[in-house]
ZADO-1210 file (C-alpha; in nm, 4 decimals, padded with zeros to 6 digits):
<atoms>
<atom x="-06.5036" y="-00.8265" z="00.2631" code="MET" pos="1"/>
<atom x="-06.3992" y="-00.5644" z="00.0026" code="LYS" pos="2"/>
<atom x="-06.6670" y="-00.4536" z="-00.2290" code="SER" pos="3"/>
<atom x="-06.7324" y="-00.1897" z="-00.4891" code="THR" pos="4"/>
<atom x="-07.0454" y="00.0164" z="-00.5102" code="PHE" pos="5"/>
<atom x="-07.1435" y="00.2098" z="-00.8280" code="ILE" pos="6"/>
<atom x="-07.4191" y="00.4471" z="-00.7427" code="SER" pos="7"/>
<atom x="-07.6920" y="00.5807" z="-00.9681" code="SER" pos="8"/>
<atom x="-08.0174" y="00.7789" z="-00.9306" code="ASP" pos="9"/>
<atom x="-08.1929" y="00.4493" z="-00.8575" code="GLU" pos="10"/>
<atom x="-08.2112" y="00.3383" z="-00.4939" code="GLU" pos="11"/>
<atom x="-08.2536" y="-00.0270" z="-00.6056" code="ASN" pos="12"/>
<atom x="-07.9257" y="-00.2372" z="-00.6117" code="ILE" pos="13"/>
<atom x="-07.7960" y="-00.5115" z="-00.8437" code="ILE" pos="14"/>
<atom x="-07.5526" y="-00.7421" z="-00.6583" code="VAL" pos="15"/>
<atom x="-07.3004" y="-00.9132" z="-00.8803" code="LEU" pos="16"/>
<atom x="-07.1297" y="-01.2147" z="-00.7417" code="LEU" pos="17"/>
<atom x="-06.8136" y="-01.3655" z="-00.9010" code="HIS" pos="18"/>
<atom x="-06.7043" y="-01.7411" z="-00.8842" code="GLY" pos="19"/>
<atom x="-06.4256" y="-01.9349" z="-00.7444" code="ASN" pos="20"/>
<atom x="-06.0807" y="-01.8157" z="-00.8520" code="SER" pos="21"/>
<atom x="-06.2471" y="-01.5405" z="-01.0598" code="SER" pos="22"/>
<atom x="-06.2865" y="-01.1701" z="-00.9941" code="SER" pos="23"/>
<atom x="-06.5141" y="-00.8692" z="-01.0495" code="SER" pos="24"/>
<atom x="-06.3389" y="-00.8217" z="-01.3739" code="LYS" pos="25"/>
<atom x="-06.5717" y="-01.0600" z="-01.5401" code="VAL" pos="26"/>
<atom x="-06.8480" y="-00.7988" z="-01.4943" code="PHE" pos="27"/>
<atom x="-06.6433" y="-00.5156" z="-01.6341" code="LYS" pos="28"/>
<atom x="-06.8266" y="-00.4688" z="-01.9642" code="ASP" pos="29"/>
<atom x="-07.1784" y="-00.4778" z="-01.8348" code="LEU" pos="30"/>
<atom x="-07.3937" y="-00.1698" z="-01.8864" code="ARG" pos="31"/>
<atom x="-07.6448" y="-00.1759" z="-01.6113" code="LEU" pos="32"/>
<atom x="-07.9248" y="00.0807" z="-01.5293" code="ASN" pos="33"/>
<atom x="-07.9221" y="00.0667" z="-01.1486" code="ASN" pos="34"/>
<atom x="-07.6869" y="00.1049" z="-00.8623" code="SER" pos="35"/>
<atom x="-07.4442" y="-00.1939" z="-00.8551" code="VAL" pos="36"/>
<atom x="-07.2655" y="-00.3558" z="-00.5472" code="LEU" pos="37"/>
<atom x="-06.9766" y="-00.5983" z="-00.6382" code="ILE" pos="38"/>
<atom x="-06.8324" y="-00.7898" z="-00.3355" code="PRO" pos="39"/>
<atom x="-06.4921" y="-00.9438" z="-00.3694" code="THR" pos="40"/>
<atom x="-06.4906" y="-01.2788" z="-00.2163" code="LEU" pos="41"/>
<atom x="-06.2002" y="-01.3175" z="00.0289" code="SER" pos="42"/>
<atom x="-05.8892" y="-01.4690" z="-00.1143" code="GLY" pos="43"/>
<atom x="-05.9507" y="-01.3151" z="-00.4628" code="HIS" pos="44"/>
<atom x="-05.7770" y="-01.0319" z="-00.6233" code="GLU" pos="45"/>
<atom x="-05.5032" y="-01.0726" z="-00.3630" code="ILE" pos="46"/>
<atom x="-05.2678" y="-00.8257" z="-00.5186" code="ASN" pos="47"/>
<atom x="-05.5027" y="-00.5577" z="-00.3726" code="GLU" pos="48"/>
<atom x="-05.6330" y="-00.7651" z="-00.0774" code="ASN" pos="49"/>
<atom x="-05.3881" y="-01.0183" z="00.0700" code="PRO" pos="50"/>
<atom x="-05.6281" y="-01.2190" z="00.2821" code="ASP" pos="51"/>
<atom x="-05.3492" y="-01.4261" z="00.4271" code="ASP" pos="52"/>
<atom x="-05.5327" y="-01.5772" z="00.7262" code="ASN" pos="53"/>
<atom x="-05.9029" y="-01.5498" z="00.6333" code="ILE" pos="54"/>
<atom x="-06.1571" y="-01.8280" z="00.6297" code="ASP" pos="55"/>
<atom x="-06.2450" y="-01.9137" z="00.2763" code="PHE" pos="56"/>
<atom x="-06.5344" y="-02.1554" z="00.3638" code="SER" pos="57"/>
<atom x="-06.8756" y="-02.1299" z="00.2172" code="LEU" pos="58"/>
<atom x="-07.0262" y="-02.0530" z="00.5654" code="GLN" pos="59"/>
<atom x="-06.7806" y="-01.7571" z="00.6031" code="PHE" pos="60"/>
<atom x="-06.8786" y="-01.6343" z="00.2632" code="TYR" pos="61"/>
<atom x="-07.2344" y="-01.6503" z="00.3287" code="LYS" pos="62"/>
<atom x="-07.2144" y="-01.4622" z="00.6529" code="GLN" pos="63"/>
<atom x="-07.0011" y="-01.1873" z="00.4905" code="GLU" pos="64"/>
<atom x="-07.2383" y="-01.1488" z="00.2018" code="LEU" pos="65"/>
<atom x="-07.5531" y="-01.1492" z="00.4005" code="ILE" pos="66"/>
<atom x="-07.4154" y="-00.8816" z="00.6289" code="SER" pos="67"/>
<atom x="-07.2854" y="-00.6671" z="00.3438" code="LEU" pos="68"/>
<atom x="-07.6012" y="-00.6862" z="00.1287" code="ILE" pos="69"/>
<atom x="-07.8539" y="-00.6335" z="00.3966" code="ASN" pos="70"/>
<atom x="-07.6508" y="-00.3344" z="00.5338" code="SER" pos="71"/>
<atom x="-07.7653" y="-00.1419" z="00.2355" code="TYR" pos="72"/>
<atom x="-08.1432" y="-00.1904" z="00.3247" code="ASP" pos="73"/>
<atom x="-08.2555" y="-00.1432" z="-00.0308" code="GLN" pos="74"/>
<atom x="-08.4461" y="-00.3584" z="-00.2925" code="PRO" pos="75"/>
<atom x="-08.1908" y="-00.6091" z="-00.4326" code="ILE" pos="76"/>
<atom x="-08.1529" y="-00.8218" z="-00.7533" code="LEU" pos="77"/>
<atom x="-07.8984" y="-01.0990" z="-00.6896" code="LEU" pos="78"/>
<atom x="-07.6852" y="-01.1984" z="-00.9910" code="VAL" pos="79"/>
<atom x="-07.4297" y="-01.4812" z="-00.9509" code="GLY" pos="80"/>
<atom x="-07.1752" y="-01.6527" z="-01.1670" code="ASN" pos="81"/>
<atom x="-07.0537" y="-02.0094" z="-01.0967" code="SER" pos="82"/>
<atom x="-06.9736" y="-02.0248" z="-00.7197" code="LEU" pos="83"/>
<atom x="-07.1230" y="-01.6766" z="-00.7066" code="GLY" pos="84"/>
<atom x="-07.4597" y="-01.8361" z="-00.8373" code="GLY" pos="85"/>
<atom x="-07.4377" y="-02.1031" z="-00.5762" code="HIS" pos="86"/>
<atom x="-07.3686" y="-01.8428" z="-00.3215" code="LEU" pos="87"/>
<atom x="-07.6790" y="-01.6347" z="-00.4306" code="ALA" pos="88"/>
<atom x="-07.8911" y="-01.9493" z="-00.3830" code="MET" pos="89"/>
<atom x="-07.7458" y="-02.0221" z="-00.0348" code="GLU" pos="90"/>
<atom x="-07.8166" y="-01.6637" z="00.0851" code="ILE" pos="91"/>
<atom x="-08.1322" y="-01.5716" z="-00.1184" code="ALA" pos="92"/>
<atom x="-08.3749" y="-01.6529" z="00.1764" code="ASN" pos="93"/>
<atom x="-08.1744" y="-01.4276" z="00.4064" code="GLN" pos="94"/>
<atom x="-08.1684" y="-01.1234" z="00.2007" code="ILE" pos="95"/>
<atom x="-08.4259" y="-00.9003" z="00.3414" code="LYS" pos="96"/>
<atom x="-08.5384" y="-00.7127" z="00.0440" code="LYS" pos="97"/>
<atom x="-08.4606" y="-00.9662" z="-00.2353" code="LEU" pos="98"/>
<atom x="-08.6714" y="-00.8952" z="-00.5455" code="LYS" pos="99"/>
<atom x="-08.5209" y="-01.1139" z="-00.8045" code="GLY" pos="100"/>
<atom x="-08.2392" y="-01.3785" z="-00.8930" code="LEU" pos="101"/>
<atom x="-08.0386" y="-01.4496" z="-01.1865" code="ILE" pos="102"/>
<atom x="-07.7863" y="-01.7385" z="-01.1835" code="ILE" pos="103"/>
<atom x="-07.5481" y="-01.8656" z="-01.4637" code="PHE" pos="104"/>
<atom x="-07.3039" y="-02.1599" z="-01.4712" code="SER" pos="105"/>
<atom x="-07.4563" y="-02.2595" z="-01.1359" code="ALA" pos="106"/>
<atom x="-07.7011" y="-02.5534" z="-01.1447" code="PRO" pos="107"/>
<atom x="-07.9287" y="-02.5595" z="-00.8322" code="PRO" pos="108"/>
<atom x="-07.7907" y="-02.8770" z="-00.6710" code="VAL" pos="109"/>
<atom x="-07.9733" y="-03.1113" z="-00.4324" code="LYS" pos="110"/>
<atom x="-07.8699" y="-03.2472" z="-00.0894" code="LYS" pos="111"/>
<atom x="-07.6813" y="-03.4723" z="-00.1057" code="PRO" pos="112"/>
<atom x="-07.5326" y="-03.3012" z="-00.4054" code="ILE" pos="113"/>
<atom x="-07.6605" y="-03.4644" z="-00.7378" code="ASN" pos="114"/>
<atom x="-07.3301" y="-03.4470" z="-00.9199" code="PHE" pos="115"/>
<atom x="-07.4294" y="-03.6719" z="-01.2098" code="GLU" pos="116"/>
<atom x="-07.7534" y="-03.5051" z="-01.2667" code="GLU" pos="117"/>
<atom x="-07.6466" y="-03.1439" z="-01.2433" code="ALA" pos="118"/>
<atom x="-07.2982" y="-03.1424" z="-01.3844" code="PHE" pos="119"/>
<atom x="-07.0853" y="-03.2694" z="-01.6740" code="ILE" pos="120"/>
<atom x="-06.7467" y="-03.4196" z="-01.5608" code="PRO" pos="121"/>
<atom x="-06.4576" y="-03.2357" z="-01.7307" code="VAL" pos="122"/>
<atom x="-06.1119" y="-03.3469" z="-01.6055" code="GLU" pos="123"/>
<atom x="-05.9488" y="-03.0206" z="-01.6858" code="ALA" pos="124"/>
<atom x="-06.1706" y="-02.8186" z="-01.4490" code="LEU" pos="125"/>
<atom x="-06.0575" y="-03.0217" z="-01.1492" code="GLN" pos="126"/>
<atom x="-05.7803" y="-02.7499" z="-01.1481" code="THR" pos="127"/>
<atom x="-06.0298" y="-02.5051" z="-01.0029" code="PHE" pos="128"/>
<atom x="-06.0512" y="-02.7465" z="-00.6868" code="LEU" pos="129"/>
<atom x="-05.6798" y="-02.7944" z="-00.6210" code="LYS" pos="130"/>
<atom x="-05.4250" y="-02.5899" z="-00.4402" code="GLU" pos="131"/>
<atom x="-05.1309" y="-02.6642" z="-00.6572" code="LYS" pos="132"/>
<atom x="-05.1517" y="-02.6572" z="-01.0405" code="SER" pos="133"/>
<atom x="-04.8956" y="-02.6078" z="-01.3191" code="THR" pos="134"/>
<atom x="-04.9103" y="-02.3240" z="-01.5657" code="ASP" pos="135"/>
<atom x="-05.0069" y="-02.5909" z="-01.8324" code="GLU" pos="136"/>
<atom x="-05.3033" y="-02.7242" z="-01.6067" code="GLU" pos="137"/>
<atom x="-05.4223" y="-02.3530" z="-01.5561" code="ILE" pos="138"/>
<atom x="-05.4094" y="-02.2769" z="-01.9251" code="ALA" pos="139"/>
<atom x="-05.5904" y="-02.5918" z="-02.0098" code="SER" pos="140"/>
<atom x="-05.8717" y="-02.5239" z="-01.7603" code="ALA" pos="141"/>
<atom x="-05.9151" y="-02.1743" z="-01.8670" code="ALA" pos="142"/>
<atom x="-05.9180" y="-02.2838" z="-02.2256" code="SER" pos="143"/>
<atom x="-06.2081" y="-02.5299" z="-02.1656" code="VAL" pos="144"/>
<atom x="-06.4214" y="-02.2756" z="-01.9808" code="THR" pos="145"/>
<atom x="-06.4721" y="-02.0360" z="-02.2644" code="VAL" pos="146"/>
<atom x="-06.5921" y="-02.0477" z="-02.6168" code="TYR" pos="147"/>
<atom x="-06.3812" y="-01.7828" z="-02.7828" code="GLU" pos="148"/>
<atom x="-06.0038" y="-01.8201" z="-02.6672" code="GLN" pos="149"/>
<atom x="-05.9477" y="-01.4591" z="-02.6441" code="LYS" pos="150"/>
<atom x="-06.0937" y="-01.4634" z="-02.2956" code="PHE" pos="151"/>
<atom x="-05.8718" y="-01.7109" z="-02.1557" code="THR" pos="152"/>
<atom x="-05.6128" y="-01.4401" z="-02.0490" code="GLU" pos="153"/>
<atom x="-05.8606" y="-01.2865" z="-01.7996" code="GLN" pos="154"/>
<atom x="-05.9410" y="-01.6294" z="-01.6615" code="ILE" pos="155"/>
<atom x="-05.5739" y="-01.7194" z="-01.6077" code="VAL" pos="156"/>
<atom x="-05.4987" y="-01.3773" z="-01.4505" code="SER" pos="157"/>
<atom x="-05.7875" y="-01.3986" z="-01.1996" code="ASP" pos="158"/>
<atom x="-05.6911" y="-01.7634" z="-01.1213" code="PHE" pos="159"/>
<atom x="-05.3349" y="-01.6781" z="-01.0433" code="LYS" pos="160"/>
<atom x="-05.4387" y="-01.3657" z="-00.8366" code="ASN" pos="161"/>
<atom x="-05.6433" y="-01.5755" z="-00.5980" code="SER" pos="162"/>
<atom x="-05.5374" y="-01.7519" z="-00.2917" code="ASN" pos="163"/>
<atom x="-05.4789" y="-02.1360" z="-00.3590" code="PRO" pos="164"/>
<atom x="-05.6544" y="-02.2142" z="-00.0399" code="LYS" pos="165"/>
<atom x="-05.9783" y="-02.0862" z="-00.1876" code="VAL" pos="166"/>
<atom x="-05.9867" y="-02.3827" z="-00.4186" code="ARG" pos="167"/>
<atom x="-05.9115" y="-02.6314" z="-00.1497" code="SER" pos="168"/>
<atom x="-06.1644" y="-02.4850" z="00.0802" code="ALA" pos="169"/>
<atom x="-06.4217" y="-02.5037" z="-00.1891" code="THR" pos="170"/>
<atom x="-06.3451" y="-02.8569" z="-00.2721" code="ALA" pos="171"/>
<atom x="-06.3791" y="-02.9364" z="00.0935" code="GLU" pos="172"/>
<atom x="-06.7230" y="-02.7843" z="00.1306" code="ASP" pos="173"/>
<atom x="-06.8351" y="-02.9386" z="-00.1909" code="LEU" pos="174"/>
<atom x="-06.7413" y="-03.2966" z="-00.1059" code="PHE" pos="175"/>
<atom x="-06.8061" y="-03.2832" z="00.2506" code="ASN" pos="176"/>
<atom x="-07.1706" y="-03.1915" z="00.1944" code="GLY" pos="177"/>
<atom x="-07.1731" y="-02.8357" z="00.3254" code="ASN" pos="178"/>
<atom x="-07.3780" y="-02.6875" z="00.0511" code="TRP" pos="179"/>
<atom x="-07.7581" y="-02.6659" z="00.1282" code="SER" pos="180"/>
<atom x="-08.0373" y="-02.8008" z="-00.0896" code="ASP" pos="181"/>
<atom x="-08.0153" y="-02.5245" z="-00.3454" code="GLN" pos="182"/>
<atom x="-08.2677" y="-02.6937" z="-00.5602" code="TYR" pos="183"/>
<atom x="-08.5346" y="-02.6600" z="-00.2787" code="LYS" pos="184"/>
<atom x="-08.4408" y="-02.3025" z="-00.2123" code="SER" pos="185"/>
<atom x="-08.4495" y="-02.2035" z="-00.5852" code="PHE" pos="186"/>
<atom x="-08.7662" y="-02.3732" z="-00.6854" code="THR" pos="187"/>
<atom x="-08.9536" y="-02.2431" z="-00.3837" code="ASN" pos="188"/>
<atom x="-08.8105" y="-01.8868" z="-00.3932" code="LEU" pos="189"/>
<atom x="-09.1104" y="-01.6421" z="-00.4363" code="LYS" pos="190"/>
<atom x="-08.9558" y="-01.3858" z="-00.6594" code="CYS" pos="191"/>
<atom x="-08.8937" y="-01.3844" z="-01.0443" code="PRO" pos="192"/>
<atom x="-08.5907" y="-01.5906" z="-01.1413" code="LYS" pos="193"/>
<atom x="-08.3760" y="-01.6488" z="-01.4506" code="VAL" pos="194"/>
<atom x="-08.1339" y="-01.9241" z="-01.5199" code="ILE" pos="195"/>
<atom x="-07.8799" y="-01.8313" z="-01.7933" code="VAL" pos="196"/>
<atom x="-07.6655" y="-02.0910" z="-01.9684" code="SER" pos="197"/>
<atom x="-07.3851" y="-02.0663" z="-02.2353" code="GLY" pos="198"/>
<atom x="-07.4397" y="-02.2956" z="-02.5089" code="SER" pos="199"/>
<atom x="-07.0779" y="-02.4095" z="-02.4775" code="HIS" pos="200"/>
<atom x="-07.0538" y="-02.4197" z="-02.0934" code="ASP" pos="201"/>
<atom x="-06.8592" y="-02.7508" z="-02.0417" code="PRO" pos="202"/>
<atom x="-06.9588" y="-02.8314" z="-01.6885" code="SER" pos="203"/>
<atom x="-07.3367" y="-02.7726" z="-01.6555" code="VAL" pos="204"/>
<atom x="-07.6100" y="-03.0170" z="-01.7662" code="ASN" pos="205"/>
<atom x="-07.8474" y="-02.7927" z="-01.9554" code="LYS" pos="206"/>
<atom x="-08.1254" y="-03.0514" z="-01.9526" code="GLU" pos="207"/>
<atom x="-08.1092" y="-03.0503" z="-01.5676" code="TYR" pos="208"/>
<atom x="-08.1395" y="-02.6612" z="-01.5787" code="LEU" pos="209"/>
<atom x="-08.4413" y="-02.6885" z="-01.8005" code="LYS" pos="210"/>
<atom x="-08.6040" y="-02.9412" z="-01.5560" code="LYS" pos="211"/>
<atom x="-08.5363" y="-02.7089" z="-01.2605" code="VAL" pos="212"/>
<atom x="-08.7154" y="-02.4339" z="-01.4481" code="VAL" pos="213"/>
<atom x="-09.0157" y="-02.6438" z="-01.5080" code="LYS" pos="214"/>
<atom x="-09.0342" y="-02.7467" z="-01.1490" code="GLU" pos="215"/>
<atom x="-08.9847" y="-02.4041" z="-01.0042" code="SER" pos="216"/>
<atom x="-09.2765" y="-02.1986" z="-00.8562" code="SER" pos="217"/>
<atom x="-09.3357" y="-01.8339" z="-00.9253" code="HIS" pos="218"/>
<atom x="-09.1940" y="-01.6690" z="-01.2550" code="ASN" pos="219"/>
<atom x="-08.8803" y="-01.8656" z="-01.3644" code="THR" pos="220"/>
<atom x="-08.7265" y="-01.8745" z="-01.7027" code="SER" pos="221"/>
<atom x="-08.4328" y="-02.0327" z="-01.8920" code="TYR" pos="222"/>
<atom x="-08.2142" y="-01.8447" z="-02.1450" code="ILE" pos="223"/>
<atom x="-07.9318" y="-01.9976" z="-02.3479" code="GLU" pos="224"/>
<atom x="-07.6647" y="-01.7842" z="-02.4950" code="LEU" pos="225"/>
<atom x="-07.5041" y="-01.9120" z="-02.8261" code="GLU" pos="226"/>
<atom x="-07.1327" y="-01.9227" z="-02.8727" code="ASN" pos="227"/>
<atom x="-07.0789" y="-01.8727" z="-02.5079" code="CYS" pos="228"/>
<atom x="-06.9079" y="-02.0706" z="-02.2283" code="GLY" pos="229"/>
<atom x="-06.8973" y="-02.0638" z="-01.8421" code="HIS" pos="230"/>
<atom x="-06.8662" y="-01.6704" z="-01.8189" code="TYR" pos="231"/>
<atom x="-07.1623" y="-01.5104" z="-01.9909" code="PRO" pos="232"/>
<atom x="-07.0947" y="-01.1624" z="-01.8461" code="THR" pos="233"/>
<atom x="-06.7377" y="-01.1704" z="-01.9897" code="LEU" pos="234"/>
<atom x="-06.8123" y="-01.3492" z="-02.3082" code="GLU" pos="235"/>
<atom x="-07.1400" y="-01.1918" z="-02.3976" code="ARG" pos="236"/>
<atom x="-07.1594" y="-00.8732" z="-02.1989" code="PRO" pos="237"/>
<atom x="-07.4283" y="-00.6956" z="-02.4181" code="GLU" pos="238"/>
<atom x="-07.6783" y="-00.9743" z="-02.4085" code="GLU" pos="239"/>
<atom x="-07.6186" y="-01.0104" z="-02.0284" code="MET" pos="240"/>
<atom x="-07.6766" y="-00.6529" z="-01.9715" code="SER" pos="241"/>
<atom x="-08.0064" y="-00.6696" z="-02.1526" code="THR" pos="242"/>
<atom x="-08.1064" y="-00.9766" z="-01.9552" code="ILE" pos="243"/>
<atom x="-08.0151" y="-00.8248" z="-01.6211" code="ILE" pos="244"/>
<atom x="-08.1650" y="-00.4821" z="-01.6985" code="ASN" pos="245"/>
<atom x="-08.4825" y="-00.6381" z="-01.8225" code="HIS" pos="246"/>
<atom x="-08.5388" y="-00.8267" z="-01.5012" code="LEU" pos="247"/>
<atom x="-08.4360" y="-00.5413" z="-01.2875" code="ALA" pos="248"/>
<atom x="-08.6895" y="-00.3184" z="-01.4634" code="GLY" pos="249"/>
<atom x="-08.9557" y="-00.5726" z="-01.3890" code="ASP" pos="250"/>
<atom x="-08.8851" y="-00.6585" z="-01.0342" code="VAL" pos="251"/>
<atom x="-08.7953" y="-00.3082" z="-00.9187" code="PHE" pos="252"/>
<atom x="-09.1255" y="-00.1800" z="-01.0765" code="LYS" pos="253"/>
<atom x="-09.3183" y="-00.4606" z="-00.8812" code="LEU" pos="254"/>
<atom x="-09.1526" y="-00.3026" z="-00.5667" code="HIS" pos="255"/>
<atom x="-09.2892" y="00.0254" z="-00.6371" code="LEU" pos="256"/>
<atom x="-09.6568" y="-00.0787" z="-00.6643" code="LYS" pos="257"/>
</atoms>
């Protein structure tokens, strides 16, 4: 698994996980105060990393991420967008030095998956679960995901630079019940947690997110960003930088005590 590590004077690490058919570019405008690790999920950014015959299953991603993150043996704040948020919840209990978790555009689902409760059905977004799509379908899906249309170019570019088999593998895992009980993992996780939601995220049920926060143990909060869609770090990088830096400051201070 390819990854980028940006070192700072801090030993603590913020791990940023991108979503399905996305890339590390959705994090490019963040300004963070700690060292940062950005894994590139196999099958993404394929102009740089072909990944012709790689497994794109959830299980493979989990194994790769757990191995990579734990190899640093440092205090970790996990941050995940969309599929990256779901992956963060899938692996959280296996990250040895996990200190905090931030997820966005990723409702903690139950098992079997509570589609109707956690998600809002949007026909255009089915494109993110299909191997073959027309340019028109891709453009339509990208347009729906963001509040300001100036961000669609990045979404389309990332989509086209990802292996189509990533999408079919994600769909297979999703509909075959291969995801764990993320609701149980999230609500019972004994570290500070934040759920961020864009006010105009088309696919996630915000009332469900608020319910999850109320039912969570430990320190859990919900933050909604105005005029924002499915990609808060791309659409609202200043606000997201503040949110991430604030939680990082809190959880890494707790680590030092």
